[in-house]
Residue, then its C-alpha position, 0 to 999 in steps of 0.5 A: m499500500p503506497r505510503k500518504k505524503n508527510a505521514k509518520p513511519e509507524v513505530t513498533p515499540p520495544p517489547a517489555p522487559a521479561a520477568q527476572p528470574p529468581h537467579a538474576g545476577r547469579p551466574s548459575a541457577l543451581v548454585d550460588t558461585r559468588v560464595i565461598y563455601c567453608g567447611d569440611n569439603l565433604e560435608q558441604l558437598r553433601k549440601l550441593p545438588d546433583a550436577c550443578i558443577d562445570l569444573v572440578y579442580i582439587d589439589p588435596p593433600f599428597n599423601s607424602n607422609r610429612n608435616y607441613e608449616v608455613f608462616w602467612g602473610e606480614t602477621r606471620e600466622k602459622r599455618a599447618f597440616d599433617d599429610r600423614h595416614a596410615s597407608t596408601q589404602a587409608y589415603i584412598e579411603f579418606m579421598r573415595p567419599r570426596c571423589v564420589e561427591l564430586a562426581r555427583v555434582l559434576k554435570k555431565t559435560g563437566s571435567f575433573y582435574y585431580h592434582c597429585d604426585w607420585h605419592a598417590s597417583h600409583 
């Protein structure tokens, strides 16, 4: 249909903004990735829903049969941990439930990186 001379073009108004989902502003609808979860990792993992994590990277103690001690920061705060287990089997039994939980929370498309050295890798 021909346009009339001096007629204003039709303007389509922009669509109304969509309602924001309850997780708006959070990178994930499944877990709040803006939070650092503190505590025993096994207890914290058990609180997470299945298949909610894209990437797992763990750097657990290596079963090196050593005690570690470091002085941290300007205050020289002493931080220490024991990396001793009764046997390699005891170390595996310590790590097994954690790996099971990590596998549970990992998405099917996710990746799992387990950082270890020769003490625990064979």
